C-alpha positions in Angstrom: 17.0 -26.8 -6.8 17.9 -27.5 -3.2 16.4 -30.2 -1.0 14.5 -27.7 1.1 13.5 -25.2 -1.6 9.8 -26.3 -1.1 10.0 -24.8 2.4 11.1 -21.4 1.0 8.4 -18.8 0.2 9.0 -15.7 -1.9 7.2 -12.5 -0.9 7.4 -8.9 -1.9 6.6 -6.2 0.6 5.7 -2.6 0.2 6.3 -1.5 3.8 4.4 1.8 3.7 3.8 4.5 6.4 0.0 4.2 5.9 -0.5 0.7 4.4 1.5 -2.5 4.1 1.0 -4.6 1.0 2.3 -8.1 0.4 2.6 -10.1 -2.8 2.8 -13.9 -2.7 2.7 -16.2 -5.7 2.1 -13.2 -8.0 -1.0 -12.0 -6.1 -1.6 -9.2 -3.7 -2.6 -11.2 -0.6 -2.3 -8.5 2.1 -3.4 -4.9 2.0 -3.5 -3.7 5.5 -3.1 -0.4 7.4 0.3 -0.1 9.1 -1.1 0.2 12.6 -0.6 -1.8 15.8 -2.6 -1.6 19.1 -0.5 -2.2 22.2 -1.6 -3.1 25.8 0.1 -0.5 28.0 0.2 -2.8 31.0 1.9 -5.8 29.4 3.4 -3.9 26.4 2.2 -6.7 24.2 0.4 -6.1 20.9 -3.3 -6.9 20.9 -4.3 -6.0 17.3 -2.8 -5.3 13.9 -4.1 -3.7 10.7 -7.8 -3.1 10.2 -8.8 -4.1 13.7 -6.2 -1.7 15.2 -7.3 1.1 12.8 -10.9 0.7 13.9 -9.7 1.5 17.5 -7.9 4.7 16.4 -9.1 7.7 18.3 -11.4 5.6 20.5 -9.0 3.9 23.0 -8.9 4.2 26.8 -5.7 4.6 28.9 -4.8 1.0 28.8 -4.4 0.8 25.0 -2.1 2.8 22.8 -2.2 2.9 19.0 1.2 2.9 17.2 2.1 3.5 13.6 5.4 1.7 13.5 6.6 3.5 10.4 7.2 7.2 10.2 8.2 9.0 6.9 8.5 5.6 5.2 11.1 4.2 7.7 10.9 2.1 10.9 10.3 4.3 13.9 9.3 1.5 16.4 11.3 -1.6 15.9 9.4 -4.0 18.1 6.0 -2.9 16.8 7.0 -3.1 13.2 8.5 -6.6 13.7 5.3 -7.8 15.3 3.2 -6.2 12.5 5.2 -7.8 9.7 5.2 -11.2 11.5 1.4 -11.1 12.0 0.7 -10.0 8.4 2.9 -12.8 7.0 1.1 -15.3 9.2 -2.2 -14.2 7.5 -0.9 -15.0 4.0 -3.3 -17.8 2.8 -0.4 -19.9 1.3 1.6 -19.8 4.6 -1.2 -19.8 7.2 -1.6 -23.0 9.1 1.6 -24.7 7.9 3.2 -27.3 10.2 6.7 -26.1 9.2 7.8 -22.4 9.4 8.7 -21.4 5.9 12.0 -19.5 5.4 11.5 -16.4 3.3 13.1 -14.8 0.3 12.0 -11.2 0.3 12.2 -8.0 -1.7 11.2 -5.0 0.4 10.9 -1.5 -1.0 12.4 1.5 0.9 12.4 5.3 0.4 15.3 6.7 -1.8 16.3 9.1 1.0 16.9 6.3 3.6 20.1 6.2 5.7 22.3 3.2 6.2 21.0 2.9 9.8 17.4 2.8 8.6 18.3 0.2 5.9 19.9 -1.9 8.7 16.6 -1.6 10.7 14.6 -3.0 7.8 17.0 -5.9 7.2 17.1 -6.7 10.9 13.3 -6.8 11.1 13.3 -9.2 8.1 16.0 -11.4 9.6 14.0 -11.8 12.8 11.0 -13.2 10.9 13.0 -16.0 9.3 14.0 -14.3 6.1 17.1 -16.0 4.6 17.5 -13.8 1.6 16.5 -10.1 1.8 16.8 -7.6 -1.1 15.8 -3.9 -0.9 14.5 -1.8 -3.8 14.1 1.9 -3.8 10.5 3.1 -4.0 10.7 5.2 -7.1 12.3 2.3 -9.0 9.6 -0.1 -7.8 6.9 2.5 -8.7 8.4 2.9 -12.2 8.5 -0.9 -12.8 4.9 -1.1 -11.5 3.7 1.6 -13.8 5.1 -0.4 -16.7 8.3 1.6 -17.6 11.2 -0.5 -18.9 13.8 0.9 -16.5 16.7 -0.8 -18.2 16.4 1.2 -21.4 18.8 4.2 -22.1 15.8 6.5 -21.8 14.9 9.0 -19.1 11.7 8.7 -17.2 10.4 10.8 -14.3 8.3 9.1 -11.6 6.7 10.8 -8.6 5.5 8.5 -5.8 3.4 10.3 -3.2 2.9 7.9 -0.3 1.8 8.3 3.3 5.1 9.5 4.8 7.2 10.7 1.9 7.0 12.0 -1.7 9.7 10.4 -3.8 10.7 12.2 -7.1 13.2 10.4 -9.3 14.6 10.4 -12.9 15.4 6.9 -13.9 17.5 5.6 -16.8 19.6 2.4 -17.5 18.3 0.6 -14.4 19.4 3.4 -12.0 18.3 6.6 -10.3 20.1 9.5 -12.0 18.8 12.2 -9.8 16.1 12.2 -7.1 14.5 14.1 -4.3 12.7 12.8 -1.2 10.5 15.2 0.6 8.6 14.4 3.9 5.4 15.9 2.7 2.8 13.3 1.7 -0.6 11.8 2.7 0.0 12.1 6.5 0.8 15.8 6.2 -2.2 16.4 4.0 -4.4 14.9 6.8 -2.7 17.2 9.4 -3.4 20.1 7.1 -7.1 19.3 7.0 -7.2 18.9 10.8 -5.6 22.3 11.2 -7.9 24.0 8.6 -11.0 22.6 10.4 -9.8 24.0 13.7 -8.8 27.5 12.4 -11.6 28.1 9.9 -14.6 26.2 11.4 -13.6 26.0 15.2 -14.2 22.2 14.7 -11.9 19.6 16.2 -11.9 16.5 14.1 -9.8 13.3 14.5 -7.3 11.8 12.1 -9.8 9.3 10.7 -12.4 12.0 10.0 -9.7 14.2 8.3 -8.6 11.1 6.2 -12.2 10.7 5.1 -12.5 14.4 4.1 -9.2 14.0 2.1 -10.6 10.9 0.3 -14.2 12.2 -0.3 -13.6 15.8 -1.2 -9.8 16.3 -1.3 -8.6 18.4 -4.2 -5.4 20.1 -5.5 -7.3 22.7 -7.5 -10.1 25.2 -6.6 -11.7 24.6 -10.0 -12.6 21.1 -11.1 -14.4 19.8 -14.1 -16.3 17.1 -12.1 -16.4 18.4 -8.5 -17.4 16.0 -5.7 -20.5 16.8 -3.6 -20.1 18.7 -0.3 -19.5 16.4 2.7 -21.1 16.6 6.1 -18.4 16.5 8.8 -19.0 15.9 12.5 -16.6 16.9 15.3 -16.4 18.8 18.6 -17.1 22.6 18.6 -14.0 24.2 20.2 -16.0 27.1 21.6 -19.0 25.3 23.2 -17.5 21.8 23.5 -20.7 20.3 22.0 -20.7 17.9 19.1 -21.4 19.8 15.8 -21.8 19.1 12.1 -20.7 21.3 9.2 -20.6 20.9 5.4 -17.2 21.1 3.7 -16.5 21.4 0.0 -13.5 20.6 -2.3 -12.5 24.2 -2.6 -11.8 24.4 1.1 -9.6 21.3 1.0 -7.6 22.8 -2.0 -6.9 25.9 0.2 -6.0 23.6 3.2 -3.5 21.6 1.1 -2.0 24.4 -1.0 1.2 25.0 1.0 2.1 21.3 1.2 1.5 20.8 -2.5 3.7 23.8 -3.2 6.6 22.1 -1.4 6.1 19.0 -3.5 6.0 21.1 -6.7 9.3 22.9 -5.6 10.9 19.5 -5.1 9.8 18.4 -8.6 11.2 21.6 -10.1 14.5 21.1 -8.2 14.8 17.5 -9.6 14.1 18.7 -13.1 16.8 21.4 -12.8 19.4 18.8 -11.8 18.5 16.4 -14.7 21.1 16.0 -17.4 20.0 17.6 -20.7 19.8 14.4 -22.7 17.4 13.0 -20.1 15.5 16.2 -20.0 14.8 15.8 -23.7 13.4 12.3 -23.0 11.2 13.6 -20.2 9.8 16.3 -22.5 8.7 13.5 -24.8 7.6 10.9 -22.2 6.1 13.2 -19.5 5.8 12.5 -15.8 4.3 9.5 -14.1 2.4 9.7 -10.8 2.0 6.8 -8.4 1.1 6.3 -4.7 -2.0 7.2 -2.8 -1.4 10.9 -3.2 -1.8 10.5 -7.0 -5.6 10.0 -6.3 -5.9 13.6 -5.1 -8.3 15.3 -7.6 -6.7 17.7 -10.0 -3.1 17.0 -8.8 -2.0 15.8 -12.3 -3.4 19.0 -13.8 -1.7 21.2 -11.2 1.8 19.5 -11.7 1.3 19.7 -15.5 0.6 23.4 -15.3 3.7 24.1 -13.1 6.1 21.9 -15.2 4.5 22.4 -18.7 4.8 18.7 -19.1 2.2 16.0 -19.6 1.4 14.1 -16.4 0.0 10.5 -16.3 -1.6 8.9 -13.3 -0.7 5.1 -13.0 -3.5 2.5 -13.1 -4.3 1.7 -9.5 -1.6 4.1 -8.2 -2.0 2.8 -4.6 -0.6 -0.6 -5.7 2.0 0.5 -8.3 4.9 0.2 -5.8 4.0 -3.3 -4.6 3.4 -4.4 -8.2 6.9 -3.2 -9.1 8.4 -4.9 -6.1 6.6 -8.2 -7.1 8.0 -7.9 -10.6 11.5 -7.4 -9.2 11.1 -10.4 -7.0 10.0 -12.5 -10.0 12.9 -11.3 -12.1 15.7 -11.1 -9.6 18.4 -12.0 -12.1 17.2 -9.3 -14.6 17.1 -6.5 -11.9 20.1 -7.8 -9.9 22.1 -4.6 -10.6 19.8 -2.3 -8.6 18.5 -4.6 -5.9 20.4 -3.9 -2.6 21.5 -7.1 -1.0 
């Protein structure tokens, strides 16, 4: 143990398109929307996370709302750096310290990321006093978080549907054997609902309202065993310009999301067709695991099961499966050394 090891803090980050989660001392201490509010005049950030999200769709000309991550990767370098710095400052064990702690970090990244995008993540971490940064692919982190022993010579299929990307991977012996990353996930589902409301109800709704519709009555199937109640939705009538309220049900959201869900299904089938036969036999026995916020969409497991003829299991607390796996990898760096990218 080094002389200054007490000044080093270990944190695991799930840097997501929609939400950023941080684990510190084996606990999830930050679960915040990945949003930054910027003052246009000074170009300085004025709010991060929940406060910035509450401003979304309600700002005047002097304030712009930025989502620094797009499709799971850093799109705005300065905003993402500020966001990570602010969120780390809010960690209870670090907040209010006289000394700035140096950080040992494990950050999860999409499997389809380029070398340039990897460099952007590492540079962001370096600018916030990280002395040791490891990266882990999202499907691998999700598999660990779900409880799969990824080091075994046994094939497991994991689907992680996040905010920006859907990651599909077959994992065995501590590595990703074949995978597919498709840029259809939670954000696209929200856009689909906005489009559906405009074209079928002449109602213009904002992103936050569409997100609420997705959570409250979102469905992957037009027939559910336990359907949610119809939801009243307010927006602007595109014909009269007046505020208006309509009722929307889960069957309509299933129709709105159908094309995007088909693209995810096609990607799953493509990954299955590229899987080596021995691993296909394992997947036949173990089934498919679903993680990420998209796994909460009603009936999605049944829909994928019907298409693949395989059992589909939704992770416990799928929203946090990736960050849990990232935290386990941080805690057991020696064990998982082989697939952590340094």
